[in-house]
N, C-alpha and C positions, 0 to 999 in steps of 0.2 A: 325868791322863795319857792315859786312854782317849780322852777327847774330843780331845786333841791329835793322837793317831794317826788318829782318824777324820777330823779336819779335813785332815791331811796327805794321807791317801789320797784324799779328795774333791778336793783341790787338784790332785794329779797326774793324776787321771782327767780332770778338766776341761781341763787343759793338753793332755793327749794327744788328747782328743776334738777340741779346737779346732784342733790342729795337723793332724790328719787331715782335718778338714772343710775346711781352707783349700785342700786339693788338689782338692776335689770341685767339680763344675760348679755355678754359682749360677743358671743359667738354661737354657733349652732351645735355645740358638742352634745347637748342633750338629745336633740333631734337625731343625730347620727347614732348615738347609743341605742335609742329606742327603735330606730329603723332597722339596725343590724340585729337587735334582739328579736324583733317581730319577724324578720326574714328567717332567722334560725328556727323560731317556733313554727312558722308556716312550713318550712322544709320537713320538720319532724312529723307533720301530719301525713306525709307520704310514707313514712317508715314505721311508725308506731302501730297502726292497725294490723300490719302484716305479722306482728309478734303474737297476736291473739292472746296477749297478756291483759286480762281484765283490769288488774290493779294499775298497770302502766297506762292503759287507755283512759282510765278514770282520772288519774293524776294529770295526764296531759290535758284532758278536757277542762279541768279546774284551772290549770295554769293559763290556757288559752283565753278563757273567759275573763279571768282576773286581769290579764295584761291589757285586754281591750277596755277594761274599766279604769285601770290605773294610768295608763300612758297619756290619755287626754287630760287627766287631772294634773299630771306632772307638767305637761306642756303649759297648762294654764297657770299653775303655780310659778313656773320658771319665768314666765313673761312678767309676772307681778314682782316676785322677789327671786333673783337668780339662786338656783340650788347651790348649796355649799360644796366645797371640794370633798368633804367627808361623805355627804349624801351621794354625790356623783360616783365616788369610789365604789359604793355598794351596788349601784346600778351597773357600773362597768364590770364588777365581779360577776353579777348575774348574766350579763351579756356574754362574757367569756366562757362561762360554764355551759350555757345553752348552745353556743356555737361549737364548743368542743364536743358536746353530745351529738350534734348534727354531723360533724366531720368524722368522728370516730365511733359512730353509733354501735357497731357490732362488737367493739372491744370495751366499751364503757360499762363497768359494773354498777349495780345498784341504781339503775336509771329512775326507778320509781321514787326512791328517796330524794334524788336530786331535783326532780320535777316538783315534788311535794314541798321541798325546802324552799325553792324559789317562789312557789305559790304562797307559802306562809310568809315569806319576806315581803312579797308584794302586798299581801293582805294587811300586814301590820302597817305598812306605809299608807295604804288607802284609808284604813280606819283612823289613823292619826291625822291625815289631811281633813277628813270629814268631821273630825272631832274638834279641829282647830277653829277658834272664833273667826279667823280671817281666811280659813282654808289654806293655811300656809304649810308647805311641806317641810320647812326647815326647823321643825320641832326637835328639841334635844331633850333626852331623858337621862337624868343622873342615875347611873347604876352603882349601887352600893353592895359590895361583896363582903359576906361574913363567913368565916370558917369555923363558926361555933366557938368552942373553948380553946381550940388549938390555933394560936395566932402565928403571924410571921410568915405566911405563905404569899408568894407572888402570884398574881392572877394574870393568866394569858387567855387570849380568845382569837377567834376567827369567824368568818362568815359560815353559816350552817352548811351551805352546799360545798364548802371546801373541806368537808369532813375527811375525805380520803387523801387530802394533801397534807404532807408533813411540813406545815408552816405555822408560825406564830405571828399573826397579823397585828394583834393588839397586846399591849402589856400595861397594866395599871401601874401608875407611878409609885404608889405606896403599897406596902404589903398589908395583908389583913391584920387587924380588923378595921383599918383606916383606908381601905382601898375604895376609891370612887373615881368614876370617869364618865364623861358625857358621851352618849351614843345617839345616832339617828335611829328612828324606828326601823325595825327589821328582825331577822331571825338569826341568832348567834349561838356559838359554842363557847363556853367558858370552862376553865379548869384551873386547879391549884398546883403549884410546884414549890418545893423547898428541899434543897440539896438533892438527894437521890430519890425523893418521894414525889411522884408525879400522879396527879389525879386523872380520872376518866373525864373526857370532855362531856359537858352536859348542855343539852339544847334548851334555849330560853327565848321566848318571844318578848321583844322590847317594843312596846307601843304606848301611845298616849290616848286616853279617853276624854281629853279635854280638861280634866281636873287634876290628875296625878302627874307630877313632874319628877318623881323619884320611883325607882324600883329596887327593892332590897332582895338580894338573892343569898341563900345559904347553900354554899357548895359543899359537896361531900369531901371530907378530909382524907387524903390518900394515906394508906398504911405504910 
């Protein structure tokens, strides 16, 4: 009987350990993404002051400060519960756009917008982490899209800092006014399309304050 209890205890400990481990990161992908992003941000510090553009300098300062606040929080969250692929994809998107700005600095238009958009995205993520009861980064917010009285539009979206790129990163599975989809906290562009009617992309912050799990947006109906 003693051996039976010993076996049972060992079995439950093994199951519990395996379950917890399944939430932990299995590689160093996050560290690589954050390191590359931070390097690109640091490189920009040598280029931006020379522009003497006050708006650009201010946007850079905000992003640099926010990245130093967010990145340690993400590392801590990732050790506890590995970040989801969807969450990682948004961080990799920010990494690529900041690296691109560093590489093609003189030819990138609207640099101030890009830096501010990445800052807003990072801020939404940090606010959501700090608002979570367990400081978990993997919060998901259900986004509900309404097109007012004119229904039947498909909803598309992309990351805010991809504004200049002609891509459709997200598509809601159902048309309005039944369009819903889960998003990780961040800064996004959403718009409506139906046949030859295409709406203007609208910027929206998607974040969690610890109580709201849904965000309803009414997008402008294209003419």
